[in-house]
Each structure stands twice: as C-alpha cells, then as structure tokens.
Phi, psi and omega in degrees: 000312182307314184294319184292323176296314182297321178295317180299317175300314185293317178297318181296316178296324183287321173297316183290322176296327179298303175304315180300315181288324178300311183292321183292315180296326181300310181291322186279331185256299188283326189251032183289313184300321180288331175283329184291321178296313181299314180295322176294315181301315181280345183259332180246155175227138180256120176240127176269112177272128175294130175246118179286141179287151190292146185283153174247122186231161180270177185296332175261028171070024172274130182283120175270315186221139181214191177234146175231139182298145180209190178227135163270118184235157175197178174197160178265112184291344178287338185274338189214072184287334181282329177262359172311311177296322185289320185303311188295310187292316174294331178298311189281340173288320179304305180299320174294326176290317178300312184289326183289321175300320182295321186282333179288333178286350185253131181291146191298324182293343176259358186286323181289321180289333184283322182266342187294322180288334187250328181231149177283137189300321177314305186298327176293317176294322182294323186289349176258357178265126185307320192291328179297320178293323183300317177297325178295315180300315194289313183309313186286321181292326178296319180286326182299324185275001181277151193286341186277341189286114174247358183203128172248117180262123171269149181292171181304134188231159173247178178302340174300324179282318173299324181283350175273354181264154173275159177316312180300317189290319182302318178295351176272348186270142162261121181241147177225133194279150185204190179220146170254143185281128179237151177232143181292329174240100186288351183276330186229337187297322184294320186280329184282323171263352179090148185218156173266132178269182177303327173265023177067018180246000000 
C-alpha cells in the first residue's frame, strides 16, 4: 500500500513537473513574438506631436508663408445624439463664412480668372448658395444618424469654429492641435511657393 502511494505521488509529481516545463516552453518558445508585442504595447506609447512647417520669408523679413494654429477635430455621434445636428450645422456655417471671407478679399473682376482653371463655375455659384449648404448639412446629419456610424471626421478647423459651439457641444469634440498654412497674398503665393492639397500631392 505504501509503495502504491509512493508511486502515485511520484507519478503525479512527474506529470505536474512535465506540464509545468511544457507550459513554460510553450510561452518561451512558441509564443515569443506574442509576448514581445504585448510587452511593447504595455511599455511604449506613441504620441504624434504637431510640427509646424517653416516660415518662408524674403531677404527683408517679409513673410510670404506662415502657419496658423488650428484643430483636427471629429466626434462620435452616438456619444452626443442631442448635439450632433448643432455641431454639423455650425461646422458648415463656419465653412460658408470662411469661403465668403476668402471671396471678399478677391476683387470681383478676378474671381472668374482665379477659379476658372481649377473649379467648375457652377460649383462656385453653388458654394455661395444657402440651399447647396443645406444639402451638405442634411447629408452629413443623415450619415451621423446611421447605426453603423461611429465617427464623423471634420476637416481642419480654427478657433472661429470652436467659438461657435456651446460648452456642451465642445465636450463632444475630440480635438488634436495642428496648423494651417497661410499666405500673405492668397492669390499668387500658394502657386508660386507650392502647396499641399488634401490628398498630399
């Protein structure tokens, strides 16, 4: 009886030791890459810091191109269902006002020449029409209300847009600081110095 118990204890101990070493080898050998990845995720964090592009100035320190602080913003409509329509409406109000300000700076007799080669004239007329903007608003609100929509990305905005929002609406936004390229003479500097489009080309 004692010998049988001793054998049983030895067998159980041996099996336990075998499974221990087998499990250890499993994690150390076969799961090495997984453990390295897990360690990296727990040990490192990546933060993208906005870096402004350098100013372009003339020899007499006249600024041709500079940077304006701005925000890359977006929001989850599911987190703020009551504020979604206001955020979108004010966003397009901001874009419409920005376009109006840009057009005011351009002499009316130069508008056709400036936009003819890059934009369809009908689109330019639509861009200054309230009905066209309302269509844009309605389309984005419809998209935001879809059950699958978890994120609405807004284009780069300035504090002019942020100031249109109420404190509750601002809390819905996720903002990341960035910069907008500005030119002293918007009519020629961008073409003369070069610019980055929305598609980075």
